N, C-alpha and C positions, 0 to 999 in steps of 0.2 A: 700829691706825689710823695711817696715814701723814700727817705734817704737811707740807704743800706751801706753801713760801714763794713768793709772786708779787710782783715788784717793779714798781711803777707810778710813773712820774716826771712825767707830764704828760697833759693832755687828749688828745694825739695817740695815746696807747696804750690809752685807755679803751675805745674802740669795738672795737679789735682784741682786747682781752682779754675783753670782756664774755661771749662764748659759752663761753670756757674757764672763767671764774670760776663761771659758772652750773653747768657740768658738774661742777666740783670740789665745789661746795656740795651738789649732788644725789647725789654718790657716797658711800654710807655708810661706805666704807673709807678715805676721805680727809678731811682737815681743811684748810680754807683758812686760810692765814696771810698776809694781804695787807699788804704794806709800802709806804707811800707816801713819796715824797721829791721833791726837785727843785722844779720849777715848781708842783706841787700845793700846796706849803706857802707859796708866795710871794704876798703881797698885790699885788705889782707885776704878777703875771700872772693875777690874778683868783681866787686861792685856789680852784683847781679841785678840791681835795680835797672841796669841797661837792657837786660833781657826782657823786662816787662815793657820798657819803652819801645823796644824793637818789635814787640808783639802788637803795638798800636793801642795799648790800653792806658787810659788817662790815669795818672797818679794824683790823688787829691791832697795828700798830706804825708808827712814822714815823722818818725820819732828816732832821734839819735839816742841810743841806750847801751850799745854794746862796748864794753871795755875789752882791751887787748889782754885778756887774762883768763885762763882756765881754772884758776884757783877757786875754792869755795867762796872766799871773800869777794873775788871779782864777779862771780856769777850772782851772788846775793846783791851786790851793789848794782849790777846791771838790771836785775829785776826791779829794784827800787827806782832807778832812773827811768825805766820803762813805765812804771806806774805813774810817776810824776808827768812824763811826756804825754801819755794817753789822757790823763786827767785834764791837762791843758787843752787838748783837742776837744774832749767831751764837754768842757765848759764853754767853749766858743762856738761849737758846731752842734746843731740839733740833729742827732741821729735817731732814727726810729728803730734801729736794730744794729748790732754788730755781729759779724760772723768770724769765728775762730776755728782753728783746725788742729787736731792732734794733741801734741804733748810738749811743745817747746815752751821754755820758760818765758820767751817773749810773748807768746799767746796768753800765758798766765797773767802777765802784767796788764795786758789789755782787758782781760775778763775781770780781774779784781778791781781795776780802776773804774770799770762800768757799774760796779755794784752800788756805790752811793748815789750815782746819777740815775739809778732805776732804769737803765737801758737794757731792753731784752737782748739776750745773748743766744745765738744759735751755734752749737758745737757740732763739728763734723768729725767722724771717726772716733767717737768716744767708746768706752767699754772694752777697748782692746788691751792687750797685755804685752809688756816688754820686761822680761825677767832680768834681774840683776842690774837695773838702772833706776835713776830717779824719775824716769819718764812716767811710770805708773802713778806715782804720787802727784805729779803735775797734771796728768790726764784726768785722773779721777777728781782732783780739786777743780779743774776747769768744768767738769760735769756738774759738780755741785754749785758752781757759780752760774750755770747756764739754765736757760728756760726751754729751749727746743733742742732735741738731740736727733741728729741725723746719723744713723749708724749703718754699717756696711753689711751686717749679717744678723739673722735672728739671735745667734748666740751672744753677740755683743749687746743686742737689745735686752736680753735676759740679764746680762751683767749690770747694765745701767739701772734696770728695775731693782736689782739687789742693792743698789746704792740709795735706793729710796725715792727715785724719780717716778712721778705719775706716769702710768702707761700711755696716756693720751698725748703726752709731750714727746714720746719716742717714735720716730719714724724709721723704718728700714728702707733706706733709699739706695743701698748699694754704694760702691765706690765711685765717686763722681769722675775720677780720672778715666774710667772705662768708656765714658762718652767721647773721649778723644778718638777712639777707634772709628767713629763715624765720619771724622774729618781728616784722619791721618792719611797722608799720601805714601803708599808703600812702594819700594823699589821692585821692579820686575826681576824675575829670577836671573835673566841674562845680564842685567845691569848690576845686580848684586854680585854675581860671579866675576864680572870684569873689574868692579871697583875693588874687591878684596882678594882677587886672584884665587877664587875658590873653584874646586871641582864639584859640580852639582850633578854629576852623572855616575851612578843613578841617583835620584833624589834622596837626600839624607833622611827625611822623614819616613820614606818607604823602607829604607834599610833598618831604621830603628824599630819600626813597628812590625816588620815581617816575622820576627820570632813570636810575637804575641799572636799574630794571626795563625801561625802554625800550630799553636796550642789550643785554639778554639775548636 
């Protein structure tokens, strides 16, 4: 059985991860080892670790790393604390792979800590671009620290190849969160109208699209 470590840092990655976590849990040859850190453990940001617990997903470990500071020094210190915390987990727990996502500095801490332990890293949503932020530097750094790249579009696959990654390591898997559409329970139109006091007569999509149809 292979033990797969998955790093979750905030509510923003929970919905993206959910289909993957369920798949890992359902696979008899895999064992999920979910590590929570960052905003999940901060009362200031709502202790969103409780959202994971409410989802019924078992949390295996946690890393306290987030300082209550948005300053450059605070962020840099948080990265250092994260690297220390993840290194302690990796030294006592045999993981066959870790999964990280996106461009958060907490994810970077996990990826860089895995390097000396020679733990294979799978990175989701690499190759993307966020202009005017440090996200790009973190995302591309995580790419270079990773071994398998699950990207959402061929364009992002091309960008990961530009970073020097071997093509066979890059898989265009799409956005994992889209798989939630297969299990999402949608409100019926009447229930939606009643809940939010909306007038859905005529249907709003029909109203929006009708000018387009008239030009075809």
